[in-house]
Residue, then its C-alpha position, 0 to 999 in steps of 0.5 A: m249775979s250782977a257786977v258791983p262797981g269796984d268789985r271783981c267781975a262776976c264771970s271769974s270764979r275762984v278755984k276751990p282746992g281739990r278741983w281740977h280745971g283744964f290742962t297745962l300747956a306742958e301737958l298738952l304738948v306732951s299729949v300732942g307729941i305722943l300722938v305724933v309719935i304714934a301716927a308716925v309709926a302707924v301710918p307707914l304700917l297701915s299704908s304698907q298693907d294697901p291692897k293697891k300694891l297687890e294689884v300693881a304687882a299682879a299687873h307687872i307680873g301679868g305683863a311680864l308673862r304675856f311679854a315672855l309668851g309673845e317673845a317665844n311666839r315671835s322668835g319661834g324659840y324658847v323663853l325661860v321665866d325664872a323665879k328661882s335664881t333670885p328670890g322675890q324677883l321674876k326674870a325672863f331669858f331667851s333659852d334652849s330646850a334644856g332650860n339654860p338661860g341665855a340673853a335676858l329679854v329686854d323690857p321694851g319700856t325701860k330698854r333694860a333686862l326684864v326683871i320684876d322686883t316687887a319688893g324693891s318697887a316704890f309702887s309695890a313695896n313689900v309684896g312677895i311673889t311665889p311661883k307655882f308652875m304646877r306639875g305632878g301636884t308640885a309647884w316649880a319656880q321656872l316656866l319654859i315657854g317653847p315654840g307653838g306655846q309649849l309650857q313646861a314646869f322647870d327646876g333648873p337647866s336640864n331639869n324638865k318636870g313636864t307639861l304645865q298643869a292646871g292651877s299654875g301661876i304666880v301668887v303675889a302676897l302682902g301680909a295676909q292678902n294675896l292674889t294669883v296671876s294664873v297661866n292657862e296650861v293649854t292656851g298660855f292665857v294669862a289672867l289677872p285677878 
């Protein structure tokens, strides 16, 4: 088809009734708006399940356990690792042989009481912790570290459950994913996954 002078351009076509051609601006704006809302909801949900958060939480917990073991060894006294008094937090205190918490261990990096709060941290938000200091097939929430590397499961002051057993540690979980920071019952060696 060629263009005839004075005639309409051959490239324009007439729309036949009942045929649909393209989207209106309003339809496009509504579609983009819906996609933005879906992305605003989906992105935080997806990023909250980031496995890196588990690794960060495990590293913090492993460091806290190693520090507590080192402080018990350095001081020649007792250190209580407590995951019972405040759910979702790991704290460490100087203690006595009965597991009574004394002065808080001070984190050398922050110069504050050593408290690991994985749920409240920007780097490990929404990560839960479950202590499993094993004795007699039961998981207890406190660990008493004594002179010479004695490791005992505890459940509150004067509630010694006995020498730590295999399978002890702290489980960090995010959704269906989890990692275990293990504590060797003989050597006190803290292993990260």
